[in-house]
N, C-alpha and C positions, 0 to 999 in steps of 0.2 A: 316635600322639602328636599332640596339637594343636600346630600350628606357626603361629606368628604371623608374618605377612609384614609387615615393617616398612614404614612409611608411604611411603617413597620408591618402592616398587614400584608404587604406584598410578599414578604418572606414567611408569613405565618400560614397556618392551615385554617381556612375559613369554612366553617360548617353552618349551613343554613337549614333551619327547620321551620315549620309553620309559625310565622310571626316572631321568630327569634333568630338572632345571629350570634353565634358563639365563636370567639376568637381564641385560638390556641397556637402558641409558638412551637415550632418543631425543634427538637433537640439538635444542638449543633448547627443551627441555621445561620449563626453569625449575626444575629440581631444586635444592633448597637446597644451598648449597656445602658445609656441614658434613656433611650426609648423603651427598652425592656423594663427599666425601673418605673417608667411612667405607667405602663400597663399594670405593674404590681401595685402602684399607688391607687389606681382606679379600683382594683379589686379590694385593696385594703379599705378604701373609703366605702365601698358597697357593703362590706361586712360590718363596718362600724356604724353605718347608717341604719342597718337593721336593728341594732341594739340601742340606738339613740333615743328612741321613744321610751321614756321611763316615767310611769305614774308615780305619784308621791307616796313614799312610805315615811311618815313623820317619825317613826321610831328609830330609823337608821339615818335619816337625812341630817347631815352635820354642817351644812353651810348656812349663811345668814338668810338667803332668800332662794326659794324654789321657783324657777322659771320654765318648768316642764322640760328641762334640759335643752331649751331652745337654742342656746348658743351653739351647741354641738350639732343638733339636728338641722338647723337652718343652713349652715355653711356646707354641711355634708350633702344635704338635699340639693343645694345649688350646684355643688360640684358634680353630683350624679346627673343632674339635668344636662349640664354641659358635656359630661362623658357620653351621654346618649347621643347628643348632637354630633360629637366627634366620631363615635364608633358605630352607631346604629344598634348597639346592644340594648335590647328592650328591658333587660333586668334592672338597669339603672333607673329608668323612668317609672317602671312599675313599682319599685320600692318607694320612690318619692310619693306616688299616688297613695300607696298604703298608709304612709305617715300622715298625709293630708286628711285622709278619711278619719283617722284617729282624732286629729285636732278639731276637725269640723264637728265630730260627734260630741266633743266637750262643750262646744258653743261659746263658752266664756274663757278667754285666754288671759286669766288673771295670774298675778304673782302672789306667792305666799311668803309672808314674813314669819320666820320661825319663832323669834322671841315674843312677838305679839300674837301669834296664832291668828294672823289676819290675812285675808285675801283682798287684793286691790288691783286696779288697772294701772299699768305704766307703759310708756312708749316702747321700752325694750322688748318685752315679751311679745306684745302685739306686732311690733315691727318685724321681729325675727321670724315669726310664724307666717306673717302675711307675704313676705317676699317670695318664698318658694311656691306658695299657692298661686300668686299672680304670674310667676315665671312659667308655670305649667299652663295656665289659662292662655297666656300670650303665645306659647309654643303651639297650643292646640289649633290656633288660627292658621297655621302654616304646615302642620304635620298631621297627616291623615290618621296615623296610628294613635297618636296622642289624643286627637279629637275623639276617636272611638272610645278611648279609655274614660274620658271625662265629660262627654257630651251631656249625659243625663244629670250630671252633678253641677254644671256651671252656675246655674241660678242659685242653688243652695249654697255653694261655696262663697259666692260673691256676697250673698245676704249675710252670712256669718262674719265675713271680713268687715263689711260695712258696720255691723252692730258693734264689733270690737273697736274699730277705728273711731266711730262716733262717740263711744263711751269715754274717750280721752279728752274731749273738747273742754270739759270742765276745768282742766288744768292748763289750758292754753292761754297765752297772753300775747297781745300784739302791741308793738311800739313803733309807730311810723312804718317803714318798709320791712322791719324785722319782726320775727315771731319766735317764741320759745315756750317750752313747757316747764312748769314748776314740778319739783319732786313731790309725788303724791303723799308721802308721809311726813314731809317737812316743807311746807309751801313758802318758807322764807328763803329757800334755795332753788337755784335753777338746775334743771336736769343736766346730767353730764353730756358734753358735746357728742361723744361717741354713741351714746344712747339715742340722741336726737337724730344723728346721722343715719342710724339703722331705720328709724321711722320715716325719715325723708326718702330713703331709698324705696321703702314700701309705697309711699305716696306717689313717687315718680312712676312706679309700675301701675298703680291704680289709674293714674292719668293716661298712661299709654293704652290701657285696656278699655277704659270707659270714656275717655276724652272729656271728663268733667273737670272744668277749670278750677274748682275748689282744691283739687289735689295738687295741681301745678302751682297754685298760689302758695300752698303750704310749703312745698319744697323751696320756692323762691324766698319766702319769709325766713325759714330756718337757715337757709344759705346766707342770707343777709345778716342774720344774727351772728353766725360763725365768722363772717368777714369782719364784722364790727368788733368781735372778741379777739381777733388775731393781731399780730404785730410782725414787723419785718426786721429781724436782727441783722440782716445784711441785704445786699441787692438781690441775691438769687433765691432766698427762701422766705417762706411765710410760716409762722408758728403760732400756737395757741395753747391755752391751759386745758387741763382735764375738765374742769367745770368753770364756766365763765362768771364773772361778776357783772351785775347789772350796771355798775359804774364802769364804763368802758375804760376810763383812765387808769383803773387799777389792774387791768388784765395783764399788761406788760410787766407788772411787778410780781405776778404769780409765777410759779414754776411751770415750765413748758410740759406738755403732756408726754408721758412715757411712750416710746415708739410702738410698743405692742398694743396700746390702747389707740394710738393715733392710726394704726393700721386699719382700724374700724372707721374712724372719723373721716379719713380721706375719701370714703365712698360718698360723702355728702357732695363734694365737687363733681365726682363722677356721675352721680344721679342728676345733678343740675345740668351737666353737659348732655346727658342722655336725652333729656326732654327739651333741648334747645334753649336753655336759659342763659348760657354763657355767651357773651358777645365776643370774648376772646379767650385765649387759653393761658392767660398769665398765671392764674391760680394753679392750674394743672402743672405748668412749668415749675412753679415754686415747690409744689408737693414732690415732684420728681427730684428736685435738687435737695430736698430734705434727706433723701436716701443717699444720693451720690456725693453730696458735699458735707453733710452734717454727721451722718451715722457711719457711712462706709467710705472706703477709698480704694483706688487701684494700686496694687503693689508693683514692684519692679517687673513681675511676670505678667502684668496686666490682668490680675485676678482681683476680684472684690474681696476686701478683708474688713473686719470690724475695727473701728477706731477704739482705742483703749479708754476705759473709764467714761464712756458716753452711753447714756441710757435715755436721755430726753431728746426730743426732736430738734431742739435748738443747737445741739452739738456741743454744748458746754461740758467740760470735764467736771465730773461730780466730785467735789472736794471731800464731801462726807464719805463717799465710797473709798477714795484714796486713803482717808484717815482710818477707816475700818480695816483696810488691808494692812496698814502699818501696825495697828494694834494687834491684829491677828498674828503677825509675825512674832510678837513679843509674848503673847498670852495664849497658851495652847487651847484651853476650853473655848475662848472667844474665836479661835481659828476654826474650830469645828462648826460653830454657829455660822460663821461667814461662808464656809463651804456649802452648808445647807442652803443658805439664802442665794448664793451664787448659782447653785444647781437649779433652783427654781427660775432664776432670771435667764439662765442659759436656755431653758426649755421654751422660752418665749421668742427666741431669735427667729424661728421659722415664720413668725407672723409677717415678716417683711415681704413674703410672697404676695401679699395683698397689693403691693405696688404694681403687680402685673395688671391690675385693673386699668391702669393708665394706658396699657397697650391697646385697649379698645376705645380710647378717648383721644386719638390723634397724636399721642406722644410716641416718640421713638422708643423701642424696647431698650431696657437697661441691660447692656452687655454683661453676661455672667450672673444675672440675678438668680435664675433657676439653679445654676450650679452652686451658688452660695447657699441657697435655701436647702438644697439636698445635702450639702456638707454639714449644715447645722442640724438637719434632721438625723443624719447618721451619728453625730456626736451626742445627741440626747435621746436617741430612740423615740423621737417625737412623732406624734400622729395628730398634731393640732389641726382642727377642722379648717381654720382660716388658711393654713399653709397649703393644704391639698386644694382648696378652692382656688387660691391664687395661682397655683401651678397649672391647674386645668384652664383657667382663663388665659394664661400665657400661651397654652397650646391652641386654644380657640383663636386667639389673635394671629398666631403664627400661620394658621391654615385659613385665614380670611373668613372666619365664621362669626365675627362680632355682630351683636345686634345693631340694627341701623339706628343712627341718631336722628331724632325728630327735628326737622328744621322748621323755621318760622312759617313757611308756606304750607306746612302739613297740620297746622293747629286747628284749622276749621273742620 
């Protein structure tokens, strides 16, 4: 596989050893600070990836549901795969393979509900773990080193993926051209759109690797459900709720999805585009406009800044948030509460790095997006896994290394 060594390595010292490339920047070499920061982010991600596999300890686990820490592991693993493609540094891909071996040994990728002490299948956990597994398998078909790492495991890995994916069919419903999953512990409700988006992205990769039409159909049906659940508040953007109502007429009356959750949902359109399902790029254009028109704006210095009091993808000013701020000014204890809540919300800002996924979907890069993300990361000391993944995808696009989109004549 052709590997592009990004420009900063020209001024670095490159040490090659058997099967390993190590990159070190020389002191005082004048490396551009942004590129230098990017290398630091790759190293940070690698370190955090190593600690992302966390077996359950019920005595100390304090959240509602345990998903094998798959939110963190999945995006960090995906970032590491792309870091390997960018740099050739085999540590990144080797650490991903180590994590995959752990999950394959589990065999069942179930979620645990703490209050019920119950293990169950859901699209979120299965989708999150499946994506890096398939990304490595797909990469092995074009990269000799990766193929050597995984050749003896391919059949085993795919069999475990199939078992977990098939176990979810009991909760799937189809209505016309659309399809959706019910929540496993409350089948009166539809699964959240961002959860189904993760699973659709996994199915897109399964189709790429196996060419089995059932996976492509699943992506198409979930995509159609998302479209039916969306509405257009203006000409340029398309928005949707966090969890859709089966009565489509009610969806536009629901609150639009918060941007940090929508940063996951937008991969549904990216996945559909990736396997040639989109006849045009209208939805991708509208997703791009969510960020540039609804959430952010360019200031007088042509830099991206956040719009005030906006946290939903429709761009509406949150009156309740404004009211809380006014109350906080009058009541000191309430002010401390607001500060804590605002701190949590601030830490979610770097999630917008996921809009870089559009860079590999035929959309023009959003000027200043990486800079905006890095500023938000600095402000919150944030190490959000989606943020690092989005930034790496931006670099992949910048260096012309995006995965090829499957066209209609490649379906056979």
